LUMNU-649540 format. One record per residue: x, y, z of N, C-alpha, C in turn; residue number from 1. Coordinates in steps of 0.1 Angstrom, whole numbers. Layout:
+-------+-------+-------+-------+-------+-------+-------+-------+-------+-----+
|   n_u |   n_v |   n_w |  ca_u |  ca_v |  ca_w |   c_u |   c_v |   c_w | num |
+-------+-------+-------+-------+-------+-------+-------+-------+-------+-----+
|     X |     Y |     Z |     X |     Y |     Z |     X |     Y |     Z | NUM |
...
+-------+-------+-------+-------+-------+-------+-------+-------+-------+-----+
This chain:
+-------+-------+-------+-------+-------+-------+-------+-------+-------+-----+
|   n_u |   n_v |   n_w |  ca_u |  ca_v |  ca_w |   c_u |   c_v |   c_w | num |
+-------+-------+-------+-------+-------+-------+-------+-------+-------+-----+
|  -443 |   350 |  -572 |  -431 |   357 |  -570 |  -419 |   349 |  -575 |   1 |
|  -422 |   337 |  -581 |  -411 |   328 |  -585 |  -404 |   334 |  -597 |   2 |
|  -409 |   345 |  -603 |  -402 |   351 |  -614 |  -391 |   360 |  -610 |   3 |
|  -388 |   362 |  -597 |  -378 |   371 |  -592 |  -365 |   367 |  -599 |   4 |
|  -356 |   368 |  -603 |  -342 |   366 |  -604 |  -337 |   352 |  -604 |   5 |
|  -335 |   347 |  -615 |  -329 |   334 |  -616 |  -314 |   335 |  -619 |   6 |
|  -305 |   335 |  -610 |  -291 |   337 |  -612 |  -284 |   326 |  -619 |   7 |
|  -277 |   328 |  -630 |  -270 |   318 |  -637 |  -259 |   312 |  -628 |   8 |
|  -258 |   299 |  -629 |  -247 |   292 |  -622 |  -234 |   294 |  -629 |   9 |
|  -223 |   295 |  -621 |  -209 |   297 |  -627 |  -203 |   283 |  -628 |  10 |
|  -199 |   278 |  -639 |  -193 |   265 |  -640 |  -178 |   266 |  -639 |  11 |
|  -173 |   259 |  -629 |  -158 |   258 |  -627 |  -154 |   244 |  -624 |  12 |
|  -141 |   241 |  -626 |  -136 |   229 |  -622 |  -135 |   228 |  -607 |  13 |
|  -140 |   217 |  -601 |  -139 |   216 |  -587 |  -126 |   212 |  -582 |  14 |
|  -121 |   218 |  -571 |  -108 |   214 |  -566 |  -109 |   201 |  -558 |  15 |
|   -98 |   195 |  -556 |   -98 |   182 |  -549 |  -104 |   183 |  -535 |  16 |
|  -100 |   194 |  -528 |  -105 |   196 |  -515 |  -118 |   205 |  -516 |  17 |
|  -129 |   200 |  -512 |  -142 |   207 |  -514 |  -149 |   209 |  -501 |  18 |
|  -154 |   221 |  -500 |  -163 |   224 |  -488 |  -176 |   228 |  -494 |  19 |
|  -187 |   223 |  -488 |  -200 |   226 |  -492 |  -209 |   231 |  -481 |  20 |
|  -216 |   242 |  -484 |  -226 |   247 |  -475 |  -239 |   243 |  -480 |  21 |
|  -248 |   238 |  -471 |  -261 |   233 |  -475 |  -272 |   240 |  -467 |  22 |
|  -281 |   247 |  -473 |  -292 |   253 |  -465 |  -301 |   242 |  -459 |  23 |
|  -308 |   247 |  -449 |  -318 |   238 |  -443 |  -331 |   245 |  -442 |  24 |
|  -341 |   239 |  -436 |  -354 |   246 |  -435 |  -356 |   253 |  -422 |  25 |
|  -345 |   257 |  -416 |  -346 |   265 |  -404 |  -347 |   280 |  -407 |  26 |
|  -346 |   289 |  -397 |  -349 |   303 |  -399 |  -340 |   310 |  -409 |  27 |
|  -346 |   321 |  -415 |  -339 |   329 |  -425 |  -325 |   334 |  -420 |  28 |
|  -326 |   341 |  -408 |  -314 |   347 |  -403 |  -303 |   336 |  -400 |  29 |
|  -307 |   325 |  -396 |  -298 |   314 |  -393 |  -290 |   310 |  -406 |  30 |
|  -297 |   310 |  -417 |  -291 |   306 |  -430 |  -282 |   318 |  -435 |  31 |
|  -286 |   330 |  -433 |  -278 |   342 |  -436 |  -265 |   341 |  -429 |  32 |
|  -266 |   340 |  -416 |  -254 |   341 |  -408 |  -244 |   329 |  -411 |  33 |
|  -250 |   317 |  -412 |  -241 |   305 |  -414 |  -234 |   305 |  -427 |  34 |
|  -240 |   310 |  -438 |  -233 |   310 |  -451 |  -222 |   321 |  -450 |  35 |
|  -224 |   332 |  -443 |  -214 |   342 |  -442 |  -202 |   336 |  -434 |  36 |
|  -205 |   330 |  -422 |  -194 |   324 |  -415 |  -186 |   313 |  -423 |  37 |
|  -194 |   305 |  -430 |  -188 |   295 |  -438 |  -179 |   300 |  -449 |  38 |
|  -183 |   311 |  -455 |  -175 |   318 |  -465 |  -162 |   323 |  -460 |  39 |
|  -162 |   329 |  -448 |  -150 |   334 |  -442 |  -141 |   323 |  -438 |  40 |
|  -146 |   312 |  -434 |  -138 |   300 |  -430 |  -131 |   294 |  -443 |  41 |
|  -139 |   293 |  -453 |  -133 |   288 |  -466 |  -122 |   297 |  -471 |  42 |
|  -124 |   310 |  -470 |  -114 |   319 |  -474 |  -101 |   318 |  -466 |  43 |
|  -103 |   315 |  -453 |   -91 |   314 |  -444 |   -83 |   301 |  -448 |  44 |
|   -89 |   292 |  -454 |   -83 |   279 |  -458 |   -79 |   279 |  -473 |  45 |
|   -81 |   291 |  -479 |   -78 |   292 |  -494 |   -85 |   281 |  -502 |  46 |
|   -97 |   279 |  -498 |  -105 |   268 |  -504 |  -118 |   274 |  -509 |  47 |
|  -122 |   269 |  -521 |  -135 |   273 |  -527 |  -146 |   268 |  -519 |  48 |
|  -156 |   276 |  -516 |  -168 |   271 |  -509 |  -179 |   269 |  -520 |  49 |
|  -185 |   257 |  -519 |  -197 |   254 |  -528 |  -209 |   256 |  -520 |  50 |
|  -219 |   263 |  -525 |  -231 |   266 |  -518 |  -243 |   260 |  -525 |  51 |
|  -250 |   252 |  -518 |  -263 |   246 |  -523 |  -274 |   252 |  -515 |  52 |
|  -281 |   262 |  -520 |  -291 |   269 |  -512 |  -305 |   263 |  -514 |  53 |
|  -306 |   251 |  -518 |  -319 |   244 |  -519 |  -318 |   230 |  -513 |  54 |
|  -328 |   225 |  -505 |  -340 |   231 |  -501 |  -338 |   241 |  -490 |  55 |
|  -348 |   249 |  -487 |  -348 |   258 |  -476 |  -362 |   260 |  -471 |  56 |
|  -364 |   270 |  -462 |  -377 |   272 |  -456 |  -388 |   277 |  -466 |  57 |
|  -383 |   282 |  -477 |  -392 |   287 |  -487 |  -397 |   276 |  -497 |  58 |
|  -390 |   265 |  -497 |  -394 |   255 |  -506 |  -382 |   246 |  -511 |  59 |
|  -385 |   235 |  -517 |  -374 |   225 |  -521 |  -366 |   230 |  -532 |  60 |
|  -371 |   239 |  -541 |  -364 |   242 |  -553 |  -363 |   257 |  -555 |  61 |
|  -364 |   265 |  -544 |  -363 |   280 |  -545 |  -349 |   284 |  -540 |  62 |
|  -341 |   290 |  -549 |  -327 |   294 |  -545 |  -327 |   307 |  -537 |  63 |
|  -330 |   306 |  -524 |  -332 |   317 |  -515 |  -321 |   327 |  -515 |  64 |
|  -309 |   321 |  -512 |  -297 |   330 |  -509 |  -293 |   337 |  -522 |  65 |
|  -292 |   330 |  -533 |  -287 |   336 |  -545 |  -297 |   345 |  -551 |  66 |
|  -310 |   344 |  -548 |  -320 |   353 |  -553 |  -322 |   365 |  -544 |  67 |
|  -315 |   365 |  -533 |  -316 |   376 |  -523 |  -304 |   385 |  -524 |  68 |
|  -292 |   379 |  -523 |  -279 |   386 |  -522 |  -271 |   386 |  -534 |  69 |
|  -264 |   396 |  -537 |  -254 |   397 |  -548 |  -241 |   390 |  -543 |  70 |
|  -241 |   377 |  -542 |  -230 |   370 |  -535 |  -217 |   371 |  -542 |  71 |
|  -206 |   369 |  -534 |  -192 |   371 |  -540 |  -190 |   361 |  -552 |  72 |
|  -182 |   365 |  -561 |  -179 |   358 |  -573 |  -171 |   345 |  -570 |  73 |
|  -164 |   345 |  -559 |  -157 |   333 |  -555 |  -164 |   323 |  -546 |  74 |
|  -178 |   324 |  -547 |  -186 |   315 |  -540 |  -193 |   306 |  -551 |  75 |
|  -190 |   293 |  -551 |  -195 |   285 |  -562 |  -209 |   280 |  -559 |  76 |
|  -218 |   284 |  -568 |  -232 |   280 |  -566 |  -234 |   266 |  -573 |  77 |
|  -241 |   257 |  -565 |  -244 |   244 |  -571 |  -258 |   241 |  -567 |  78 |
|  -265 |   232 |  -575 |  -279 |   228 |  -573 |  -281 |   216 |  -564 |  79 |
|  -270 |   208 |  -563 |  -271 |   196 |  -555 |  -258 |   194 |  -548 |  80 |
|  -258 |   189 |  -535 |  -246 |   187 |  -528 |  -236 |   178 |  -535 |  81 |
|  -223 |   180 |  -533 |  -213 |   171 |  -538 |  -211 |   160 |  -528 |  82 |
|  -213 |   147 |  -532 |  -213 |   136 |  -523 |  -200 |   135 |  -515 |  83 |
|  -189 |   137 |  -522 |  -176 |   135 |  -516 |  -170 |   147 |  -508 |  84 |
|  -178 |   158 |  -508 |  -173 |   170 |  -501 |  -175 |   170 |  -486 |  85 |
|  -168 |   180 |  -480 |  -170 |   181 |  -465 |  -181 |   191 |  -462 |  86 |
|  -191 |   187 |  -454 |  -202 |   196 |  -451 |  -197 |   206 |  -441 |  87 |
|  -196 |   218 |  -445 |  -191 |   229 |  -436 |  -200 |   232 |  -425 |  88 |
|  -213 |   229 |  -426 |  -223 |   231 |  -416 |  -219 |   224 |  -403 |  89 |
|  -211 |   214 |  -404 |  -208 |   206 |  -392 |  -195 |   211 |  -386 |  90 |
|  -188 |   221 |  -391 |  -175 |   225 |  -387 |  -176 |   237 |  -377 |  91 |
|  -186 |   237 |  -368 |  -189 |   248 |  -359 |  -177 |   253 |  -351 |  92 |
|  -170 |   244 |  -345 |  -158 |   248 |  -336 |  -147 |   254 |  -345 |  93 |
|  -145 |   248 |  -356 |  -134 |   253 |  -365 |  -137 |   267 |  -370 |  94 |
|  -150 |   269 |  -374 |  -154 |   282 |  -378 |  -153 |   292 |  -367 |  95 |
|  -157 |   289 |  -355 |  -155 |   298 |  -344 |  -141 |   302 |  -342 |  96 |
|  -132 |   293 |  -343 |  -118 |   296 |  -342 |  -113 |   306 |  -352 |  97 |
|  -117 |   304 |  -364 |  -113 |   313 |  -375 |  -119 |   327 |  -373 |  98 |
|  -132 |   328 |  -369 |  -139 |   341 |  -367 |  -133 |   348 |  -355 |  99 |
|  -128 |   341 |  -345 |  -123 |   348 |  -333 |  -111 |   356 |  -337 | 100 |
|  -105 |   354 |  -348 |   -93 |   362 |  -352 |   -97 |   375 |  -358 | 101 |
|  -109 |   377 |  -361 |  -114 |   390 |  -367 |  -118 |   399 |  -356 | 102 |
|  -114 |   412 |  -357 |  -119 |   422 |  -348 |  -134 |   425 |  -351 | 103 |
|  -141 |   431 |  -342 |  -155 |   434 |  -344 |  -157 |   442 |  -357 | 104 |
|  -148 |   452 |  -358 |  -149 |   461 |  -370 |  -147 |   454 |  -383 | 105 |
|  -137 |   445 |  -383 |  -134 |   437 |  -395 |  -145 |   428 |  -399 | 106 |
|  -151 |   421 |  -389 |  -162 |   412 |  -391 |  -174 |   419 |  -397 | 107 |
|  -177 |   430 |  -391 |  -189 |   438 |  -396 |  -187 |   444 |  -410 | 108 |
|  -174 |   448 |  -412 |  -171 |   453 |  -426 |  -173 |   442 |  -436 | 109 |
|  -168 |   430 |  -433 |  -169 |   418 |  -442 |  -184 |   415 |  -444 | 110 |
|  -192 |   415 |  -434 |  -206 |   412 |  -435 |  -213 |   421 |  -444 | 111 |
|  -211 |   434 |  -442 |  -218 |   444 |  -451 |  -214 |   442 |  -465 | 112 |
|  -202 |   438 |  -468 |  -198 |   435 |  -482 |  -204 |   423 |  -487 | 113 |
|  -205 |   413 |  -479 |  -211 |   400 |  -483 |  -226 |   401 |  -485 | 114 |
|  -233 |   408 |  -476 |  -248 |   408 |  -477 |  -253 |   420 |  -485 | 115 |
|  -247 |   422 |  -496 |  -253 |   433 |  -505 |  -265 |   427 |  -512 | 116 |
|  -276 |   433 |  -511 |  -289 |   428 |  -518 |  -288 |   430 |  -533 | 117 |
|  -294 |   420 |  -540 |  -294 |   421 |  -554 |  -303 |   434 |  -558 | 118 |
|  -299 |   440 |  -569 |  -306 |   452 |  -574 |  -321 |   450 |  -575 | 119 |
|  -325 |   438 |  -579 |  -340 |   436 |  -581 |  -347 |   435 |  -567 | 120 |
|  -340 |   430 |  -557 |  -346 |   430 |  -544 |  -347 |   444 |  -538 | 121 |
|  -336 |   452 |  -541 |  -336 |   466 |  -536 |  -348 |   473 |  -541 | 122 |
|  -351 |   471 |  -554 |  -363 |   478 |  -560 |  -376 |   474 |  -554 | 123 |
|  -377 |   460 |  -551 |  -389 |   455 |  -545 |  -391 |   461 |  -531 | 124 |
|  -380 |   462 |  -524 |  -381 |   467 |  -510 |  -384 |   482 |  -510 | 125 |
|  -378 |   489 |  -519 |  -381 |   504 |  -520 |  -395 |   506 |  -523 | 126 |
|  -401 |   498 |  -532 |  -415 |   500 |  -535 |  -424 |   498 |  -523 | 127 |
|  -421 |   488 |  -515 |  -428 |   485 |  -503 |  -427 |   496 |  -492 | 128 |
|  -414 |   501 |  -491 |  -412 |   512 |  -481 |  -418 |   525 |  -485 | 129 |
|  -419 |   527 |  -498 |  -425 |   540 |  -503 |  -440 |   539 |  -500 | 130 |
|  -446 |   527 |  -501 |  -460 |   526 |  -498 |  -463 |   528 |  -483 | 131 |
|  -454 |   522 |  -475 |  -455 |   523 |  -460 |  -453 |   536 |  -454 | 132 |
|  -445 |   545 |  -462 |  -441 |   558 |  -457 |  -435 |   558 |  -443 | 133 |
|  -424 |   550 |  -441 |  -418 |   548 |  -428 |  -411 |   561 |  -424 | 134 |
|  -414 |   566 |  -412 |  -407 |   578 |  -407 |  -392 |   575 |  -404 | 135 |
|  -385 |   586 |  -401 |  -371 |   584 |  -396 |  -371 |   577 |  -382 | 136 |
|  -364 |   566 |  -382 |  -364 |   558 |  -370 |  -352 |   561 |  -361 | 137 |
|  -355 |   565 |  -348 |  -344 |   567 |  -339 |  -339 |   555 |  -332 | 138 |
|  -348 |   545 |  -330 |  -344 |   532 |  -324 |  -352 |   521 |  -329 | 139 |
|  -346 |   510 |  -332 |  -353 |   497 |  -335 |  -352 |   488 |  -323 | 140 |
|  -363 |   483 |  -319 |  -364 |   473 |  -308 |  -368 |   460 |  -314 | 141 |
|  -359 |   450 |  -313 |  -362 |   437 |  -318 |  -366 |   428 |  -306 | 142 |
|  -378 |   424 |  -306 |  -384 |   415 |  -295 |  -386 |   402 |  -301 | 143 |
|  -378 |   392 |  -296 |  -380 |   378 |  -301 |  -390 |   371 |  -291 | 144 |
|  -398 |   362 |  -297 |  -407 |   354 |  -290 |  -401 |   341 |  -287 | 145 |
|  -398 |   338 |  -274 |  -393 |   326 |  -269 |  -396 |   324 |  -255 | 146 |
|  -392 |   312 |  -249 |  -396 |   309 |  -236 |  -384 |   311 |  -226 | 147 |
|  -373 |   317 |  -231 |  -361 |   318 |  -222 |  -364 |   327 |  -210 | 148 |
|  -372 |   337 |  -212 |  -376 |   346 |  -201 |  -391 |   349 |  -202 | 149 |
|  -398 |   353 |  -191 |  -412 |   356 |  -191 |  -414 |   368 |  -200 | 150 |
|  -426 |   369 |  -205 |  -429 |   381 |  -213 |  -428 |   394 |  -205 | 151 |
|  -432 |   393 |  -193 |  -431 |   405 |  -184 |  -417 |   410 |  -182 | 152 |
|  -408 |   400 |  -179 |  -394 |   403 |  -178 |  -388 |   409 |  -191 | 153 |
|  -392 |   403 |  -202 |  -387 |   407 |  -215 |  -391 |   422 |  -218 | 154 |
|  -403 |   425 |  -215 |  -408 |   439 |  -217 |  -402 |   449 |  -208 | 155 |
|  -400 |   446 |  -196 |  -394 |   455 |  -186 |  -379 |   457 |  -190 | 156 |
|  -372 |   447 |  -195 |  -359 |   448 |  -199 |  -358 |   457 |  -212 | 157 |
|  -368 |   455 |  -221 |  -368 |   462 |  -233 |  -370 |   477 |  -230 | 158 |
|  -380 |   481 |  -221 |  -382 |   495 |  -218 |  -369 |   501 |  -212 | 159 |
|  -363 |   494 |  -203 |  -351 |   499 |  -197 |  -339 |   501 |  -207 | 160 |
|  -338 |   492 |  -216 |  -327 |   492 |  -227 |  -330 |   504 |  -236 | 161 |
|  -342 |   506 |  -240 |  -346 |   517 |  -250 |  -343 |   530 |  -243 | 162 |
|  -348 |   531 |  -230 |  -346 |   544 |  -223 |  -331 |   548 |  -222 | 163 |
|  -322 |   538 |  -220 |  -308 |   542 |  -219 |  -302 |   544 |  -233 | 164 |
|  -309 |   541 |  -244 |  -303 |   541 |  -257 |  -307 |   554 |  -265 | 165 |
|  -319 |   559 |  -263 |  -324 |   570 |  -271 |  -321 |   583 |  -264 | 166 |
|  -318 |   593 |  -271 |  -315 |   606 |  -266 |  -326 |   616 |  -267 | 167 |
|  -335 |   614 |  -277 |  -346 |   624 |  -278 |  -357 |   622 |  -268 | 168 |
|  -365 |   632 |  -265 |  -376 |   631 |  -256 |  -388 |   624 |  -263 | 169 |
|  -389 |   626 |  -276 |  -400 |   620 |  -283 |  -394 |   612 |  -295 | 170 |
|  -387 |   601 |  -292 |  -381 |   593 |  -302 |  -392 |   584 |  -310 | 171 |
|  -389 |   582 |  -322 |  -397 |   572 |  -330 |  -390 |   559 |  -329 | 172 |
|  -398 |   549 |  -325 |  -393 |   536 |  -322 |  -400 |   525 |  -330 | 173 |
|  -392 |   518 |  -338 |  -398 |   507 |  -346 |  -396 |   494 |  -338 | 174 |
|  -407 |   487 |  -335 |  -407 |   475 |  -328 |  -408 |   463 |  -338 | 175 |
|  -397 |   456 |  -339 |  -396 |   444 |  -348 |  -399 |   432 |  -340 | 176 |
|  -410 |   425 |  -343 |  -414 |   413 |  -335 |  -423 |   404 |  -344 | 177 |
|  -422 |   391 |  -341 |  -431 |   382 |  -348 |  -443 |   378 |  -339 | 178 |
|  -444 |   385 |  -328 |  -455 |   383 |  -319 |  -462 |   396 |  -315 | 179 |
|  -473 |   399 |  -321 |  -480 |   412 |  -319 |  -483 |   415 |  -305 | 180 |
|  -485 |   404 |  -297 |  -488 |   406 |  -283 |  -477 |   413 |  -276 | 181 |
|  -464 |   410 |  -280 |  -453 |   417 |  -273 |  -453 |   432 |  -276 | 182 |
|  -457 |   435 |  -288 |  -458 |   450 |  -292 |  -468 |   456 |  -283 | 183 |
|  -480 |   450 |  -281 |  -490 |   456 |  -273 |  -485 |   457 |  -258 | 184 |
|  -478 |   447 |  -253 |  -473 |   448 |  -240 |  -463 |   459 |  -238 | 185 |
|  -454 |   460 |  -248 |  -444 |   471 |  -248 |  -450 |   485 |  -248 | 186 |
|  -460 |   486 |  -256 |  -467 |   499 |  -258 |  -473 |   504 |  -244 | 187 |
|  -478 |   494 |  -237 |  -485 |   498 |  -224 |  -474 |   502 |  -213 | 188 |
|  -462 |   497 |  -215 |  -452 |   500 |  -205 |  -442 |   512 |  -210 | 189 |
|  -443 |   515 |  -222 |  -434 |   525 |  -228 |  -438 |   539 |  -223 | 190 |
|  -428 |   548 |  -224 |  -430 |   562 |  -221 |  -441 |   568 |  -230 | 191 |
|  -450 |   576 |  -225 |  -461 |   581 |  -233 |  -456 |   591 |  -244 | 192 |
|  -444 |   596 |  -243 |  -438 |   605 |  -253 |  -432 |   597 |  -265 | 193 |
|  -430 |   584 |  -263 |  -424 |   576 |  -274 |  -434 |   574 |  -285 | 194 |
|  -430 |   576 |  -297 |  -438 |   573 |  -309 |  -434 |   559 |  -314 | 195 |
|  -444 |   550 |  -313 |  -441 |   536 |  -316 |  -449 |   531 |  -328 | 196 |
|  -442 |   522 |  -336 |  -449 |   516 |  -347 |  -443 |   502 |  -349 | 197 |
|  -451 |   493 |  -355 |  -446 |   480 |  -359 |  -452 |   477 |  -372 | 198 |
|  -448 |   466 |  -378 |  -453 |   461 |  -391 |  -459 |   447 |  -388 | 199 |
|  -471 |   446 |  -384 |  -477 |   433 |  -381 |  -476 |   424 |  -394 | 200 |
|  -471 |   412 |  -392 |  -470 |   402 |  -403 |  -484 |   398 |  -408 | 201 |
|  -486 |   397 |  -421 |  -499 |   392 |  -426 |  -500 |   377 |  -424 | 202 |
|  -489 |   370 |  -420 |  -489 |   356 |  -419 |  -486 |   351 |  -405 | 203 |
|  -478 |   359 |  -397 |  -474 |   354 |  -384 |  -478 |   365 |  -374 | 204 |
|  -489 |   362 |  -367 |  -494 |   372 |  -357 |  -491 |   368 |  -343 | 205 |
|  -488 |   356 |  -340 |  -487 |   352 |  -326 |  -474 |   344 |  -323 | 206 |
|  -463 |   348 |  -329 |  -451 |   341 |  -326 |  -447 |   332 |  -338 | 207 |
|  -434 |   331 |  -339 |  -428 |   323 |  -350 |  -426 |   309 |  -346 | 208 |
|  -432 |   300 |  -354 |  -430 |   285 |  -352 |  -425 |   280 |  -365 | 209 |
|  -412 |   275 |  -365 |  -406 |   271 |  -378 |  -414 |   259 |  -385 | 210 |
|  -419 |   250 |  -377 |  -426 |   238 |  -382 |  -439 |   243 |  -389 | 211 |
|  -446 |   252 |  -382 |  -459 |   257 |  -388 |  -456 |   265 |  -400 | 212 |
|  -445 |   274 |  -400 |  -442 |   282 |  -411 |  -439 |   273 |  -423 | 213 |
|  -431 |   263 |  -421 |  -427 |   254 |  -433 |  -438 |   247 |  -439 | 214 |
|  -449 |   246 |  -432 |  -461 |   239 |  -438 |  -471 |   249 |  -445 | 215 |
|  -468 |   262 |  -444 |  -476 |   272 |  -451 |  -475 |   271 |  -466 | 216 |
|  -485 |   275 |  -473 |  -485 |   276 |  -488 |  -473 |   285 |  -493 | 217 |
|  -467 |   281 |  -504 |  -455 |   288 |  -509 |  -457 |   303 |  -510 | 218 |
|  -468 |   308 |  -515 |  -471 |   322 |  -517 |  -471 |   330 |  -503 | 219 |
|  -477 |   323 |  -494 |  -477 |   329 |  -480 |  -463 |   330 |  -474 | 220 |
|  -455 |   320 |  -476 |  -441 |   320 |  -471 |  -433 |   331 |  -478 | 221 |
|  -435 |   333 |  -491 |  -428 |   343 |  -498 |  -431 |   357 |  -494 | 222 |
|  -444 |   359 |  -491 |  -448 |   372 |  -486 |  -442 |   374 |  -472 | 223 |
|  -442 |   364 |  -464 |  -436 |   366 |  -450 |  -421 |   369 |  -452 | 224 |
|  -415 |   363 |  -461 |  -400 |   365 |  -463 |  -398 |   380 |  -468 | 225 |
|  -406 |   385 |  -477 |  -404 |   399 |  -481 |  -407 |   408 |  -469 | 226 |
|  -417 |   405 |  -461 |  -420 |   413 |  -449 |  -408 |   414 |  -440 | 227 |
|  -401 |   402 |  -439 |  -389 |   401 |  -430 |  -378 |   410 |  -435 | 228 |
|  -376 |   409 |  -449 |  -365 |   418 |  -455 |  -368 |   433 |  -453 | 229 |
|  -381 |   436 |  -454 |  -385 |   450 |  -451 |  -381 |   454 |  -437 | 230 |
|  -385 |   446 |  -428 |  -382 |   449 |  -414 |  -367 |   450 |  -411 | 231 |
|  -359 |   441 |  -417 |  -344 |   442 |  -416 |  -339 |   456 |  -422 | 232 |
|  -345 |   460 |  -433 |  -341 |   472 |  -439 |  -344 |   484 |  -430 | 233 |
|  -355 |   484 |  -424 |  -359 |   495 |  -415 |  -349 |   496 |  -403 | 234 |
|  -347 |   484 |  -398 |  -338 |   483 |  -386 |  -324 |   488 |  -389 | 235 |
|  -319 |   484 |  -401 |  -305 |   488 |  -405 |  -303 |   502 |  -407 | 236 |
|  -314 |   509 |  -409 |  -313 |   524 |  -412 |  -316 |   532 |  -399 | 237 |
|  -319 |   526 |  -388 |  -322 |   533 |  -376 |  -310 |   538 |  -369 | 238 |
|  -311 |   548 |  -360 |  -300 |   554 |  -353 |  -294 |   544 |  -343 | 239 |
|  -302 |   536 |  -337 |  -297 |   526 |  -327 |  -306 |   513 |  -328 | 240 |
|  -300 |   502 |  -323 |  -307 |   490 |  -324 |  -306 |   483 |  -310 | 241 |
|  -318 |   479 |  -305 |  -318 |   471 |  -292 |  -323 |   458 |  -296 | 242 |
|  -316 |   447 |  -293 |  -319 |   434 |  -298 |  -314 |   424 |  -287 | 243 |
|  -312 |   411 |  -292 |  -307 |   401 |  -283 |  -296 |   393 |  -291 | 244 |
|  -284 |   392 |  -286 |  -274 |   385 |  -293 |  -276 |   370 |  -293 | 245 |
|  -285 |   365 |  -284 |  -288 |   351 |  -284 |  -297 |   347 |  -296 | 246 |
|  -302 |   358 |  -303 |  -310 |   356 |  -315 |  -302 |   357 |  -328 | 247 |
|  -305 |   348 |  -337 |  -298 |   349 |  -350 |  -302 |   362 |  -358 | 248 |
|  -314 |   367 |  -355 |  -318 |   380 |  -361 |  -309 |   391 |  -355 | 249 |
|  -308 |   390 |  -342 |  -299 |   400 |  -335 |  -285 |   400 |  -340 | 250 |
|  -280 |   388 |  -342 |  -266 |   386 |  -347 |  -265 |   393 |  -361 | 251 |
|  -275 |   390 |  -369 |  -275 |   396 |  -383 |  -275 |   411 |  -383 | 252 |
|  -284 |   416 |  -374 |  -285 |   431 |  -373 |  -272 |   437 |  -368 | 253 |
|  -265 |   430 |  -359 |  -252 |   435 |  -354 |  -242 |   435 |  -365 | 254 |
|  -242 |   425 |  -373 |  -232 |   424 |  -384 |  -234 |   434 |  -395 | 255 |
|  -247 |   438 |  -397 |  -250 |   446 |  -409 |  -254 |   460 |  -406 | 256 |
|  -255 |   464 |  -393 |  -258 |   477 |  -390 |  -247 |   487 |  -394 | 257 |
|  -250 |   500 |  -395 |  -240 |   510 |  -399 |  -229 |   510 |  -389 | 258 |
|  -217 |   515 |  -393 |  -205 |   515 |  -385 |  -207 |   523 |  -372 | 259 |
|  -215 |   533 |  -373 |  -217 |   542 |  -361 |  -230 |   539 |  -354 | 260 |
|  -237 |   529 |  -358 |  -249 |   525 |  -351 |  -247 |   517 |  -339 | 261 |
|  -251 |   522 |  -327 |  -250 |   513 |  -315 |  -259 |   501 |  -316 | 262 |
|  -254 |   489 |  -313 |  -263 |   478 |  -312 |  -262 |   472 |  -298 | 263 |
|  -273 |   473 |  -291 |  -273 |   469 |  -277 |  -281 |   456 |  -275 | 264 |
|  -275 |   447 |  -268 |  -281 |   434 |  -265 |  -287 |   434 |  -252 | 265 |
|  -300 |   428 |  -251 |  -307 |   427 |  -238 |  -303 |   415 |  -231 | 266 |
|  -296 |   406 |  -237 |  -292 |   394 |  -229 |  -277 |   392 |  -230 | 267 |
|  -272 |   384 |  -239 |  -257 |   382 |  -240 |  -251 |   395 |  -244 | 268 |
|  -241 |   399 |  -236 |  -235 |   412 |  -238 |  -225 |   413 |  -249 | 269 |
|  -219 |   402 |  -252 |  -208 |   401 |  -262 |  -212 |   393 |  -274 | 270 |
|  -211 |   398 |  -286 |  -215 |   391 |  -298 |  -206 |   378 |  -300 | 271 |
|  -212 |   367 |  -302 |  -205 |   355 |  -306 |  -212 |   349 |  -318 | 272 |
|  -205 |   343 |  -327 |  -212 |   338 |  -340 |  -223 |   328 |  -337 | 273 |
|  -221 |   319 |  -328 |  -231 |   308 |  -326 |  -237 |   309 |  -312 | 274 |
+-------+-------+-------+-------+-------+-------+-------+-------+-------+-----+
């Protein structure tokens, strides 16, 4: 899949004051959210943001962000960090201050503009979705695997949140999770009238572990990444989303969901960037 899209770099003279965003080998949604926050921060300072999106969780030389999104033209793509530049990844408190000035509506509008998928990726996703024959989704439930709460508590909260969110008696619910056990637990507690489905990962069946993921063969990681993008696409097209704002996936879904799509958090009630 390395033949996907090699986006040409734009050559420009660098300004004296330089901000650089550098990807890491942490989760995909973390990288998505942080580059968006960094971009808004740089814009607020009337400063060009340089983005080095290698290395990342997919590999040391795969340009993940530029090969996924049709990024803004005023984002300078570079292949190696600028030694004398300021690493924007470390400016968390400053970024939060800038983002706090945006209304929820403005922030989500900016996010949807920023996270436009490249045409080639849209084609790949459509091909997969056509094969899967996904039904109209009334609600997406995002269940994250972590140790912050017990699995039993998590499932009971999920059932309660979905009940209060769906209007139909027989809703179609997409369960987005990296731990198939959670789907089975939810299915046993869910209303019998609910129509449930999930997309079990071909690579991650029992929870996401970043260290283990990073050690997987490149082809396996690329497949998992495409599966993740498919899941995000399904979630973004559903009528409502139940997630967790403590999760970077939940934050991304909140930012990119439709304007009229309710996004309900099962833990933190108010969206915050970090």
